[in-house]
FITIBA-718550 format. One record per residue: residue in three letters; residue number from 1; x, y, z of N, C-alpha, C in turn; chain. Coordinates in Angstrom, 1 decimal. Layout:
 gumi vexke    npx    npy    npz   capx   capy   capz    cpx    cpy    cpz torlum
  ala   NUM      X      Y      Z      X      Y      Z      X      Y      Z      A
...
***
This chain:
 gumi vexke    npx    npy    npz   capx   capy   capz    cpx    cpy    cpz torlum
  met     1  116.7  106.4  173.6  116.8  105.0  173.9  116.2  104.8  175.3      A
  arg     2  115.4  103.7  175.5  114.8  103.4  176.8  115.9  103.0  177.7      A
  arg     3  115.8  103.5  179.0  116.8  103.1  180.0  116.0  102.3  181.1      A
  ile     4  116.4  101.1  181.2  115.6  100.1  182.0  116.5   99.4  183.0      A
  ile     5  116.0   99.3  184.2  116.7   98.6  185.2  115.8   97.5  185.8      A
  phe     6  116.3   96.3  185.9  115.6   95.2  186.6  116.4   94.9  187.9      A
  ala     7  115.7   95.0  189.0  116.3   94.7  190.3  115.6   93.5  190.8      A
  ile     8  116.3   92.4  190.9  115.7   91.1  191.3  116.5   90.5  192.5      A
  ala     9  115.8   90.1  193.6  116.6   89.5  194.7  115.8   88.4  195.3      A
  ala    10  116.5   87.5  196.0  115.8   86.3  196.6  115.5   86.6  198.1      A
  ile    11  114.5   85.9  198.6  114.1   86.2  200.0  115.1   85.7  201.0      A
  ile    12  115.5   86.6  201.9  116.4   86.2  203.0  116.1   87.0  204.2      A
  phe    13  116.1   88.4  204.2  116.0   89.1  205.4  114.8   90.1  205.3      A
  leu    14  114.3   90.4  206.5  113.2   91.4  206.6  113.9   92.8  206.6      A
  ser    15  113.1   93.8  206.1  113.6   95.1  206.0  113.7   95.8  207.4      A
  ile    16  114.7   96.7  207.5  114.9   97.5  208.7  114.3   98.9  208.4      A
  ala    17  113.9   99.7  209.4  113.2  100.9  209.2  113.9  101.8  208.2      A
  gly    18  113.0  102.5  207.4  113.5  103.4  206.3  114.3  104.6  206.9      A
  asn    19  115.0  105.2  205.9  115.9  106.3  206.3  115.2  107.7  206.2      A
  ala    20  115.7  108.6  207.1  115.3  110.0  206.9  115.9  110.5  205.7      A
  gly    21  115.1  111.4  205.0  115.6  111.9  203.7  115.5  111.0  202.5      A
  ala    22  114.8  109.9  202.7  114.6  108.9  201.6  113.7  109.6  200.6      A
  gln    23  113.9  109.2  199.3  113.2  109.7  198.2  112.4  108.6  197.5      A
  pro    24  111.1  108.5  197.8  110.3  107.4  197.2  110.3  107.5  195.7      A
  trp    25  110.2  106.4  195.1  110.2  106.3  193.6  108.9  106.9  193.1      A
  gln    26  108.9  107.5  192.0  107.7  108.0  191.3  107.3  106.9  190.3      A
  asn    27  106.0  106.7  190.1  105.5  105.7  189.2  105.1  106.4  187.9      A
  ala    28  105.2  105.6  186.8  104.8  106.0  185.5  103.7  105.0  184.9      A
  asp    29  102.8  105.5  184.1  101.8  104.7  183.5  102.5  103.9  182.4      A
  pro    30  102.5  102.5  182.5  103.3  101.7  181.5  102.8  102.0  180.1      A
  ala    31  101.5  102.0  179.8  101.0  102.2  178.5  101.4  103.5  177.9      A
  ser    32  101.3  104.6  178.7  101.7  105.9  178.2  103.2  106.0  177.9      A
  ala    33  104.0  105.1  178.6  105.5  105.1  178.4  105.9  104.2  177.3      A
  gly    34  104.9  103.6  176.6  105.2  102.8  175.4  105.3  101.3  175.7      A
  trp    35  104.9  100.9  176.9  105.0   99.4  177.3  103.7   98.7  177.0      A
  ser    36  103.8   97.4  176.7  102.7   96.5  176.5  102.2   96.0  177.9      A
  val    37  101.0   96.4  178.3  100.5   95.9  179.5  100.4   94.4  179.5      A
  glu    38  100.0   93.8  178.4   99.9   92.3  178.3  101.2   91.6  178.5      A
  arg    39  102.3   92.2  177.9  103.6   91.6  178.0  104.2   91.8  179.3      A
  leu    40  103.9   92.9  180.0  104.3   93.0  181.4  103.7   92.0  182.3      A
  lys    41  102.4   91.7  182.0  101.7   90.7  182.8  102.4   89.3  182.6      A
  ala    42  102.8   89.1  181.3  103.4   87.8  181.0  104.8   87.7  181.7      A
  ala    43  105.5   88.9  181.8  106.8   88.9  182.5  106.6   88.7  184.0      A
  gln    44  105.5   89.3  184.5  105.2   89.1  185.9  104.9   87.6  186.2      A
  asp    45  104.1   86.9  185.4  103.8   85.5  185.5  105.1   84.7  185.5      A
  tyr    46  106.0   85.0  184.6  107.2   84.3  184.5  108.1   84.5  185.7      A
  ala    47  108.2   85.7  186.2  108.9   86.1  187.4  108.4   85.3  188.6      A
  ala    48  107.1   85.1  188.6  106.6   84.4  189.8  107.1   82.9  189.9      A
  thr    49  107.4   82.3  188.7  108.0   81.0  188.7  109.4   80.9  189.3      A
  leu    50  110.1   82.0  189.3  111.4   82.1  189.8  111.5   82.4  191.3      A
  lys    51  110.3   82.8  191.9  110.1   83.1  193.3  111.1   84.1  193.8      A
  pro    52  111.2   85.3  193.2  112.1   86.3  193.7  111.4   87.1  194.9      A
  thr    53  112.2   87.8  195.7  111.6   88.7  196.6  110.8   89.8  195.9      A
  ala    54  111.4   90.3  194.9  110.8   91.5  194.2  111.4   91.7  192.8      A
  val    55  110.7   92.3  192.0  111.2   92.7  190.7  110.7   94.2  190.5      A
  met    56  111.6   95.0  190.0  111.3   96.4  189.6  111.7   96.7  188.2      A
  val    57  110.9   97.3  187.4  111.2   97.8  186.1  111.2   99.3  186.1      A
  val    58  112.4   99.9  185.9  112.5  101.4  186.0  112.9  101.9  184.6      A
  gln    59  112.2  103.0  184.2  112.6  103.6  182.9  112.6  105.1  183.2      A
  asp    60  113.8  105.8  182.8  113.9  107.2  183.0  113.6  107.7  184.4      A
  gly    61  114.1  106.9  185.4  113.9  107.3  186.8  112.6  107.1  187.4      A
  lys    62  111.7  106.4  186.6  110.3  106.1  187.2  110.0  104.7  187.1      A
  val    63  109.2  104.2  188.0  108.8  102.8  188.1  107.7  102.5  187.1      A
  ile    64  108.0  101.6  186.2  107.0  101.1  185.2  106.2  100.0  185.8      A
  ala    65  106.9   99.1  186.5  106.1   98.0  187.2  107.0   97.5  188.3      A
  ser    66  106.3   96.9  189.3  107.0   96.3  190.4  106.2   95.2  191.0      A
  trp    67  106.8   94.1  191.4  106.1   92.9  191.9  106.8   92.4  193.1      A
  gly    68  106.1   92.0  194.1  106.7   91.4  195.3  107.0   92.6  196.3      A
  asp    69  107.8   92.3  197.3  108.1   93.2  198.4  109.4   94.0  198.1      A
  val    70  109.2   95.1  197.5  110.4   95.9  197.0  111.2   96.5  198.2      A
  ser    71  110.6   96.5  199.4  111.2   97.1  200.6  112.0   96.0  201.4      A
  arg    72  111.8   94.8  201.1  112.4   93.7  201.9  113.9   93.6  201.5      A
  glu    73  114.8   93.7  202.5  116.2   93.6  202.3  116.7   92.2  202.3      A
  val    74  117.6   91.9  201.3  118.1   90.6  201.2  119.6   90.7  201.0      A
  asn    75  120.3   89.6  201.3  121.8   89.5  201.0  122.0   89.5  199.5      A
  val    76  122.7   90.6  199.0  122.9   90.7  197.6  124.2   90.0  197.1      A
  ala    77  124.7   89.2  198.0  125.9   88.3  197.6  127.0   89.1  197.0      A
  ser    78  127.4   88.8  195.8  128.6   89.4  195.2  128.4   90.8  194.7      A
  val    79  127.1   91.3  194.7  126.9   92.7  194.4  127.7   93.6  195.4      A
  arg    80  128.1   93.0  196.6  128.9   93.7  197.5  130.1   94.3  196.9      A
  lys    81  130.7   93.6  195.9  131.9   94.0  195.3  131.7   95.2  194.4      A
  ser    82  130.5   95.3  193.8  130.2   96.5  193.0  130.0   97.7  194.0      A
  leu    83  129.4   97.5  195.1  129.1   98.6  196.1  130.5   99.1  196.6      A
  leu    84  131.4   98.2  196.9  132.7   98.7  197.3  133.5   99.4  196.2      A
  ser    85  133.3   98.9  195.0  133.9   99.5  193.9  133.5  101.0  193.7      A
  ala    86  132.2  101.2  194.0  131.8  102.6  193.9  132.4  103.5  195.0      A
  leu    87  132.6  102.9  196.2  133.3  103.6  197.2  134.8  103.9  196.8      A
  tyr    88  135.4  102.9  196.2  136.7  103.1  195.7  136.8  104.3  194.7      A
  gly    89  135.9  104.4  193.8  135.9  105.6  192.9  136.0  106.9  193.7      A
  ile    90  135.2  107.0  194.7  135.2  108.2  195.5  136.6  108.4  196.2      A
  ala    91  137.1  107.3  196.8  138.3  107.4  197.6  139.5  107.7  196.7      A
  val    92  139.5  107.2  195.5  140.6  107.5  194.5  140.5  109.0  194.2      A
  ala    93  139.3  109.5  193.9  139.2  110.9  193.5  139.6  111.8  194.6      A
  glu    94  139.4  111.4  195.9  139.8  112.2  197.0  141.2  112.0  197.4      A
  gly    95  141.9  111.2  196.7  143.4  111.0  197.0  143.7  110.1  198.1      A
  his    96  142.7  109.3  198.6  143.0  108.4  199.7  143.7  107.1  199.3      A
  ile    97  143.4  106.7  198.0  143.8  105.4  197.5  144.4  105.7  196.1      A
  asp    98  145.6  105.1  195.9  146.3  105.1  194.6  146.2  103.7  194.0      A
  leu    99  145.5  103.6  192.8  145.3  102.4  192.2  146.6  101.6  191.8      A
  gly   100  147.7  102.4  191.7  149.0  101.8  191.4  149.8  101.3  192.6      A
  ser   101  149.2  101.5  193.8  149.9  101.0  195.0  149.9   99.5  195.1      A
  thr   102  151.1   98.9  195.4  151.2   97.5  195.6  150.8   97.0  197.0      A
  leu   103  150.5   95.8  197.1  150.3   95.2  198.4  151.5   95.4  199.4      A
  ala   104  152.7   95.4  198.8  153.9   95.6  199.6  153.9   97.1  200.1      A
  asp   105  153.5   98.0  199.2  153.5   99.4  199.6  152.5   99.6  200.7      A
  leu   106  151.4   98.9  200.7  150.3   99.1  201.7  150.5   98.2  202.9      A
  gly   107  151.5   97.3  203.0  151.7   96.5  204.1  150.7   95.4  204.2      A
  ile   108  150.1   94.9  203.1  149.1   93.9  203.1  149.7   92.5  203.0      A
  asp   109  149.4   91.6  203.9  149.9   90.2  204.0  148.7   89.3  204.4      A
  asp   110  149.0   88.1  204.7  147.9   87.2  205.2  148.5   86.1  206.0      A
  lys   111  147.6   85.3  206.6  148.0   84.2  207.5  148.9   83.2  206.7      A
  pro   112  149.7   82.5  207.4  150.5   81.4  206.7  149.6   80.4  206.0      A
  pro   113  150.0   80.0  204.8  151.2   80.4  204.1  151.1   81.9  203.6      A
  ala   114  152.0   82.8  204.1  151.9   84.2  203.9  152.2   84.5  202.4      A
  leu   115  151.9   85.8  202.0  152.1   86.2  200.7  153.6   86.2  200.3      A
  thr   116  153.9   85.8  199.1  155.3   85.9  198.6  155.7   87.3  198.2      A
  ala   117  156.9   87.6  198.0  157.4   88.9  197.5  156.7   89.2  196.2      A
  ala   118  156.6   88.1  195.3  156.0   88.3  194.0  154.6   88.7  194.1      A
  glu   119  153.8   88.0  195.0  152.4   88.2  195.2  152.2   89.6  195.7      A
  lys   120  153.1   90.1  196.5  152.9   91.4  197.1  153.1   92.6  196.1      A
  gln   121  153.5   92.2  194.8  153.6   93.2  193.8  152.3   93.5  193.1      A
  ala   122  151.2   92.7  193.4  149.9   93.0  192.9  149.5   94.4  193.3      A
  thr   123  148.8   95.1  192.4  148.4   96.5  192.7  146.9   96.5  193.1      A
  val   124  146.4   97.6  193.7  145.0   97.8  193.9  144.2   97.6  192.7      A
  arg   125  144.7   98.1  191.6  144.0   98.0  190.3  143.9   96.5  189.9      A
  asp   126  144.9   95.7  190.1  144.9   94.3  189.8  143.8   93.6  190.6      A
  leu   127  143.7   94.0  191.9  142.7   93.4  192.8  141.3   93.8  192.3      A
  leu   128  141.1   95.0  192.0  139.7   95.5  191.5  139.3   94.8  190.2      A
  met   129  140.3   94.4  189.4  140.0   93.7  188.1  140.1   92.2  188.3      A
  ala   130  140.3   91.7  189.5  140.4   90.2  189.8  141.4   89.5  188.9      A
  arg   131  142.6   90.2  188.8  143.7   89.6  188.0  145.0   89.6  188.8      A
  ser   132  144.9   89.5  190.1  146.1   89.6  191.0  147.1   88.5  190.9      A
  gly   133  146.5   87.3  190.4  147.4   86.1  190.4  147.6   85.6  191.8      A
  leu   134  146.8   86.0  192.8  147.1   85.7  194.2  145.9   84.8  194.7      A
  tyr   135  146.3   83.6  195.0  145.3   82.5  195.3  145.4   82.0  196.7      A
  his   136  145.5   82.9  197.6  145.4   82.5  199.0  144.0   82.1  199.4      A
  pro   137  143.8   81.2  200.4  142.4   80.9  200.8  141.8   82.2  201.4      A
  ala   138  140.5   82.3  201.2  139.8   83.5  201.5  138.5   83.3  202.3      A
  ala   139  138.0   84.3  203.0  136.8   84.2  203.8  135.6   84.2  202.8      A
  tyr   140  134.5   83.5  203.2  133.2   83.6  202.5  133.3   83.0  201.1      A
  glu   141  134.1   82.0  200.9  134.2   81.3  199.7  133.2   80.1  199.6      A
  thr   142  132.7   79.9  198.4  131.8   78.7  198.2  132.7   77.5  198.0      A
  gly   143  132.1   76.3  198.0  132.8   75.1  197.8  133.5   75.1  196.4      A
  asp   144  132.7   75.6  195.4  133.3   75.6  194.1  134.5   76.5  194.0      A
  met   145  134.4   77.7  194.7  135.6   78.6  194.7  136.8   77.9  195.3      A
  arg   146  136.6   77.1  196.4  137.7   76.5  197.0  138.3   75.4  196.1      A
  arg   147  137.4   74.6  195.5  137.8   73.4  194.7  138.5   73.9  193.4      A
  asn   148  138.1   75.0  192.8  138.6   75.4  191.5  139.6   76.5  191.6      A
  arg   149  140.0   76.9  192.8  141.0   78.0  192.9  142.3   77.5  192.3      A
  pro   150  142.9   78.3  191.5  144.2   78.0  190.9  145.3   77.8  192.0      A
  glu   151  146.3   77.0  191.7  147.5   76.9  192.6  148.2   78.2  192.8      A
  arg   152  148.7   78.4  194.0  149.6   79.5  194.3  150.7   79.6  193.2      A
  gly   153  150.9   80.8  192.7  152.0   81.0  191.8  151.8   80.4  190.4      A
  ser   154  150.6   80.0  190.1  150.3   79.4  188.7  150.1   80.4  187.6      A
  his   155  149.8   81.7  188.0  149.6   82.7  187.0  150.3   84.0  187.5      A
  ala   156  151.1   84.6  186.6  151.7   85.9  186.9  150.6   87.0  187.1      A
  leu   157  150.9   87.9  187.9  149.9   89.0  188.2  149.6   89.7  186.9      A
  gly   158  148.4   90.1  186.7  147.9   90.8  185.6  147.7   90.0  184.3      A
  thr   159  148.0   88.7  184.3  147.9   87.9  183.1  146.6   87.0  183.1      A
  phe   160  145.9   86.9  184.2  144.8   85.9  184.2  143.7   86.4  185.1      A
  cys   161  142.5   86.5  184.6  141.4   86.9  185.4  140.7   85.8  186.1      A
  trp   162  140.6   85.8  187.4  139.9   84.8  188.2  139.1   85.4  189.3      A
  tyr   163  137.8   85.1  189.3  136.8   85.7  190.2  137.2   85.2  191.6      A
  asn   164  137.9   86.0  192.4  138.6   85.6  193.5  138.2   86.4  194.8      A
  asn   165  137.6   85.7  195.8  137.2   86.4  196.9  138.3   87.1  197.7      A
  trp   166  139.5   86.5  197.6  140.7   87.1  198.3  140.9   88.5  197.8      A
  asp   167  140.9   88.7  196.5  141.1   90.1  196.0  140.1   91.1  196.6      A
  phe   168  138.8   90.7  196.6  137.8   91.6  197.0  137.8   91.8  198.5      A
  asn   169  138.1   90.8  199.3  138.2   90.9  200.7  139.3   91.8  201.1      A
  ala   170  140.5   91.6  200.5  141.6   92.4  200.7  141.4   93.9  200.4      A
  leu   171  140.6   94.1  199.3  140.2   95.5  199.0  139.4   96.1  200.1      A
  gly   172  138.6   95.3  200.8  137.8   95.9  202.0  138.8   96.3  203.1      A
  thr   173  139.8   95.5  203.3  140.8   95.9  204.3  141.6   97.1  203.9      A
  ile   174  141.9   97.2  202.6  142.7   98.4  202.1  141.8   99.6  202.2      A
  tyr   175  140.5   99.5  201.9  139.7  100.7  201.9  139.6  101.2  203.4      A
  gln   176  139.4  100.4  204.3  139.3  100.8  205.7  140.6  101.4  206.2      A
  gln   177  141.7  100.8  205.8  143.1  101.2  206.2  143.4  102.6  205.7      A
  gln   178  143.1  102.8  204.4  143.5  104.0  203.7  142.6  105.2  203.9      A
  thr   179  141.3  104.9  204.2  140.3  106.0  204.4  140.0  106.2  205.8      A
  gly   180  140.3  105.2  206.7  139.9  105.4  208.1  138.4  105.2  208.3      A
  glu   181  137.7  104.7  207.3  136.2  104.7  207.4  135.8  103.2  207.4      A
  asp   182  134.7  103.0  208.1  134.0  101.7  208.1  133.3  101.6  206.7      A
  ile   183  133.3  100.4  206.1  132.7  100.2  204.8  131.2  100.6  204.8      A
  phe   184  130.5  100.1  205.8  129.0  100.2  205.8  128.6  101.7  206.2      A
  gln   185  129.3  102.2  207.1  129.1  103.6  207.4  129.3  104.5  206.3      A
  ser   186  130.4  104.2  205.6  130.8  105.0  204.4  129.8  104.9  203.3      A
  phe   187  129.3  103.7  203.0  128.3  103.5  202.0  127.0  104.3  202.4      A
  ala   188  126.6  104.2  203.6  125.4  104.8  204.1  125.5  106.3  203.9      A
  gln   189  126.7  106.9  204.2  126.8  108.4  204.2  127.1  108.9  202.8      A
  arg   190  128.0  108.2  202.1  128.5  108.7  200.8  127.6  108.4  199.6      A
  ile   191  126.8  107.3  199.7  126.1  106.8  198.6  124.6  106.7  198.9      A
  ala   192  124.3  105.9  199.9  122.8  105.6  200.2  122.1  106.9  200.5      A
  ala   193  122.6  107.7  201.4  121.9  109.0  201.8  121.8  110.0  200.6      A
  pro   194  122.9  110.2  199.9  122.8  111.2  198.8  121.8  110.8  197.7      A
  ile   195  121.6  109.5  197.5  120.7  109.1  196.4  119.3  108.7  196.9      A
  gly   196  119.1  108.9  198.2  117.8  108.7  198.8  117.3  107.3  199.0      A
  met   197  118.3  106.4  199.2  117.9  105.0  199.5  116.9  105.0  200.6      A
  glu   198  115.8  104.2  200.5  114.7  104.2  201.5  114.9  103.2  202.6      A
  asp   199  115.7  102.2  202.4  115.8  101.1  203.4  117.2  100.9  204.0      A
  phe   200  118.2  101.2  203.3  119.6  100.8  203.8  120.0  101.7  204.9      A
  ser   201  120.7  101.0  205.9  121.4  101.7  206.9  122.7  100.9  207.2      A
  ala   202  123.7  101.5  207.9  124.9  100.8  208.1  124.8   99.5  208.9      A
  arg   203  123.6   99.3  209.5  123.4   98.0  210.2  123.1   96.9  209.2      A
  asp   204  122.9   97.2  207.9  122.6   96.2  206.9  123.8   95.6  206.3      A
  gly   205  124.9   95.7  206.9  126.2   95.1  206.5  126.8   94.4  207.7      A
  arg   206  127.6   93.4  207.5  128.3   92.7  208.5  129.6   92.2  208.0      A
  tyr   207  130.6   92.0  208.9  131.9   91.4  208.5  131.9   89.9  208.9      A
  ile   208  132.5   89.1  208.0  132.6   87.7  208.3  134.1   87.3  208.2      A
  ala   209  134.6   87.0  209.3  136.1   86.6  209.4  136.1   85.1  209.5      A
  glu   210  137.1   84.5  208.8  137.3   83.0  208.9  138.8   82.8  209.2      A
  arg   211  139.1   81.6  209.8  140.4   81.3  210.3  141.5   81.3  209.2      A
  gln   212  141.2   81.1  208.0  142.2   80.9  207.0  142.8   82.2  206.4      A
  ser   213  142.1   83.3  206.8  142.5   84.6  206.2  142.3   85.7  207.2      A
  glu   214  143.1   86.8  207.2  142.9   87.9  208.1  142.0   89.0  207.5      A
  his   215  141.6   88.8  206.2  140.8   89.8  205.6  139.3   89.3  205.5      A
  pro   216  138.4   90.0  206.3  137.0   89.5  206.3  136.2   89.9  205.1      A
  ala   217  135.2   89.2  204.8  134.2   89.5  203.8  133.3   90.5  204.4      A
  tyr   218  132.5   91.2  203.6  131.6   92.3  204.0  130.2   92.2  203.3      A
  pro   219  129.4   91.2  203.6  128.1   91.1  202.9  127.2   92.3  203.2      A
  phe   220  126.5   92.7  202.2  125.5   93.8  202.3  124.1   93.2  202.1      A
  ser   221  123.1   93.8  202.7  121.7   93.5  202.4  121.1   94.8  201.8      A
  leu   222  120.3   94.6  200.7  119.7   95.8  200.1  118.2   95.3  199.7      A
  ser   223  117.4   96.3  199.7  116.0   96.1  199.1  116.1   96.2  197.6      A
  ala   224  115.1   95.7  196.9  115.0   95.9  195.4  114.9   97.4  195.1      A
  arg   225  114.2   98.1  195.8  114.0   99.5  195.4  115.3  100.3  195.7      A
  asp   226  116.1   99.9  196.6  117.4  100.6  196.8  118.4  100.1  195.8      A
  ala   227  118.4   98.8  195.5  119.3   98.2  194.4  119.0   98.9  193.1      A
  ala   228  117.7   99.2  192.8  117.4   99.8  191.5  117.9  101.3  191.6      A
  arg   229  117.9  101.9  192.7  118.4  103.3  192.8  119.9  103.3  192.5      A
  phe   230  120.6  102.3  193.1  122.1  102.2  192.8  122.3  102.0  191.3      A
  gly   231  121.5  101.1  190.7  121.6  100.9  189.2  121.4  102.2  188.5      A
  gln   232  120.4  103.0  188.9  120.1  104.2  188.2  121.2  105.2  188.3      A
  leu   233  121.9  105.2  189.5  123.1  106.0  189.7  124.2  105.7  188.7      A
  phe   234  124.4  104.4  188.5  125.5  104.0  187.5  125.0  104.3  186.1      A
  leu   235  123.7  104.1  185.8  123.2  104.4  184.5  123.4  105.9  184.1      A
  asp   236  123.3  106.7  185.1  123.5  108.2  184.9  124.9  108.7  185.1      A
  gly   237  125.9  107.8  185.0  127.3  108.2  185.1  127.7  108.7  186.5      A
  gly   238  127.1  108.2  187.5  127.5  108.6  188.9  126.8  109.8  189.4      A
  arg   239  125.9  110.4  188.6  125.2  111.7  189.0  123.8  111.4  189.6      A
  trp   240  123.4  112.2  190.5  122.1  112.1  191.1  121.6  113.5  191.3      A
  asn   241  120.5  113.8  190.7  119.9  115.2  190.8  120.9  116.3  190.6      A
  gly   242  121.7  116.1  189.6  122.7  117.1  189.2  124.0  117.1  190.0      A
  arg   243  124.1  116.2  191.0  125.3  116.1  191.9  126.1  114.9  191.5      A
  gln   244  127.4  115.1  191.4  128.3  113.9  191.0  128.6  113.2  192.3      A
  ile   245  127.9  112.0  192.5  128.1  111.2  193.7  129.4  110.3  193.6      A
  ile   246  129.5  109.7  192.4  130.7  108.9  192.1  131.3  109.5  190.9      A
  pro   247  132.6  109.6  190.9  133.2  110.2  189.7  132.9  109.4  188.4      A
  ala   248  132.6  110.1  187.3  132.2  109.4  186.1  133.3  108.5  185.6      A
  ser   249  134.5  108.8  185.9  135.6  107.9  185.4  135.7  106.6  186.1      A
***
């Protein structure tokens, strides 16, 4: 079965210098790999109407086609949550984080109106699955998120999935608290370097704190060629060049 990744990003930031130990992508001849050159051209023309920074098509670990500036780093928005999730897999395997720990166990609270005793029973697993039932105002929310956020106490924990920045921001706090590591340094050392990302460094992340919550957001910037590398890592069950970077489970 063909294994294909499309990495698409919008123009925001210029790239920072590449990393030592980076592993440039290898190219494959599209026609030899069974692709229609004409249809790839049609896809390229369509992509141009969307005005992305870059598009990459990767099959079996090789680049079939790429358009735009694949080295240009952009804010990948909510992809940050997948990047942190990968770090959680490592931290859980190393015994630093227990997915069954509650917010009460971990001493997690927030600014007034503070968390209730019931809300503090949400577990790390609940937060990772966006089903905490905890609807405290959060940093880095869009207007739609604020307007559509359910009322506090309207859903029991574990019963309702809501795409909630509070859950993901609190997970950032918990990760740093339990591992003693900075999120961006950890990603650079534990994932970006082992899989040979060419552009990412710890400087490509930042924390955004807002007055309504004590848990900051942590936006990442990635290039398309590094985002594709992360996708390939997941496609291969967390392994890279025979090394298990993220536990398969």
